[in-house]
C-alpha positions as CSV (number, residue, x, y, z in Angstrom):
1,M,123.2,95.8,77.4
2,I,124.6,97.4,80.6
3,L,122.1,99.2,82.7
4,S,123.1,102.1,85.0
5,E,122.7,101.6,88.7
6,M,119.1,101.4,89.6
7,R,117.7,103.3,92.6
8,V,114.4,103.2,94.4
9,W,112.2,106.2,94.5
10,T,108.8,107.0,96.1
11,N,106.2,109.6,95.5
12,T,103.0,110.5,97.4
13,T,102.2,113.9,95.7
14,F,100.1,112.8,92.7
15,M,96.3,113.0,92.5
16,G,94.6,109.7,92.4
17,I,91.1,108.6,91.2
18,N,89.6,109.6,94.6
19,P,90.7,112.5,96.8
20,I,92.6,110.2,99.2
21,G,96.3,109.5,99.7
22,T,98.3,108.1,96.8
23,A,101.6,106.3,96.8
24,A,104.0,104.9,94.2
25,V,107.4,103.1,94.2
26,V,109.6,103.5,91.1
27,V,112.9,101.8,90.3
28,A,115.0,104.0,88.0
29,G,118.5,105.4,87.6
30,S,117.5,109.0,88.5
31,A,114.8,111.2,89.9
32,L,114.1,112.6,86.5
33,L,113.7,109.2,84.9
34,A,111.5,108.0,87.8
35,S,109.2,111.0,87.4
36,K,108.9,110.4,83.7
37,I,108.1,106.7,84.2
38,L,105.5,107.6,86.9
39,N,103.9,110.2,84.7
40,T,103.6,107.9,81.8
41,T,102.0,105.2,84.0
42,L,99.6,107.7,85.6
43,E,98.5,109.0,82.2
44,Y,98.0,105.4,81.0
45,H,95.6,104.9,83.9
46,G,93.8,108.2,83.0
47,L,95.3,110.3,85.7
48,K,97.2,113.6,85.5
49,G,100.9,113.0,85.0
50,D,102.4,116.1,86.5
51,V,105.0,114.8,88.9
52,E,108.3,116.7,88.9
53,A,111.7,115.1,89.5
54,Q,112.1,117.1,92.8
55,D,108.9,115.3,94.0
56,M,110.6,111.9,94.0
57,I,112.2,110.8,97.2
58,E,115.0,108.3,97.1
59,V,114.9,105.3,99.4
60,E,118.3,104.5,100.8
61,T,119.2,100.9,99.8
62,D,122.8,100.6,101.2
63,H,121.4,100.2,104.8
64,C,118.2,99.4,106.5
65,S,115.7,102.2,105.9
66,I,111.9,102.8,105.8
67,R,109.5,105.3,104.4
68,I,105.9,105.1,105.4
69,L,104.1,106.1,102.2
70,N,100.6,106.5,103.6
71,D,99.6,106.1,107.2
72,G,95.8,106.2,106.6
73,N,95.4,109.6,108.2
74,Y,92.9,111.2,106.0
């Protein structure tokens, strides 16, 4: 089986168990697939799976990069 190129996506827009910041990292070939995987996992954990593909932010992996997912500023 040949897998397509995997990319790294982050999301901080979904509602968690408590009304505080949330963050997820997903490895998938596209933003659409990443949002589907995230929604399935959120629903499995009893959360609302309503993340849209455009809510996924790709992390550049061809050079050094960083994305702070949650800085604790509530």
